[in-house]
C-alpha positions in Angstrom: -78.7 -44.4 -5.8 -80.1 -41.8 -6.1 -77.4 -39.6 -8.7 -77.9 -36.3 -6.8 -75.6 -38.5 -4.3 -72.3 -38.9 -6.5 -73.1 -34.7 -6.7 -72.7 -34.0 -3.8 -70.2 -35.8 -2.1 -67.9 -35.3 -5.4 -68.7 -31.2 -4.1 -67.8 -31.8 0.0 -64.6 -33.7 -1.4 -64.0 -30.2 -3.7 -64.2 -28.2 -0.9 -62.4 -30.5 1.6 -59.7 -30.0 -1.1 -60.2 -26.3 -1.3 -59.8 -25.8 2.5 -57.1 -28.1 3.1 -55.0 -26.8 0.8 -56.1 -22.7 2.3 -54.7 -24.1 5.9 -51.9 -25.9 4.7 -51.1 -21.9 2.8 -51.9 -20.4 5.9 -49.9 -21.6 8.1 -46.8 -21.7 5.8 -46.7 -17.9 6.1 -44.0 -16.7 7.5 -45.9 -15.0 10.0 -45.9 -18.1 12.2 -42.9 -19.0 12.4 -41.6 -17.2 15.1 -44.5 -19.0 16.4 -44.0 -22.1 15.8 -40.6 -22.2 16.3 -41.3 -21.2 20.1 -43.6 -23.7 20.0 -41.1 -26.7 19.0 -38.8 -25.2 21.9 -41.5 -25.9 24.4 -40.3 -29.5 24.9 -37.0 -29.0 26.0 -38.1 -25.7 28.4 -39.6 -29.2 30.1 -37.5 -31.4 30.5 -35.3 -28.9 31.2 -37.3 -27.1 34.2 -37.9 -31.4 35.9 -33.8 -31.6 35.4 -33.0 -28.5 37.0 -35.3 -29.2 40.2 -34.0 -32.9 39.9 -30.6 -31.6 40.6 -32.2 -29.2 42.9 -33.6 -32.1 45.2 -30.5 -34.3 45.0 -28.6 -31.2 46.2 -30.4 -30.9 48.9 -30.0 -34.4 49.9 -26.4 -34.6 50.3 -26.1 -31.8 51.7 
């Protein structure tokens, strides 16, 4: 096996680790909190809108 292969693997691993840590730091910045909080509430809003339409159908059915 060529010794350069080991250096390429080591450099690519280092680059990927730096990218991972950089992305992690960028995502955990305070300015992203508002967006992430809003995105975290999306499943609850879908569930509530589904319940509203279900209750509307049931109320029409009982009339």
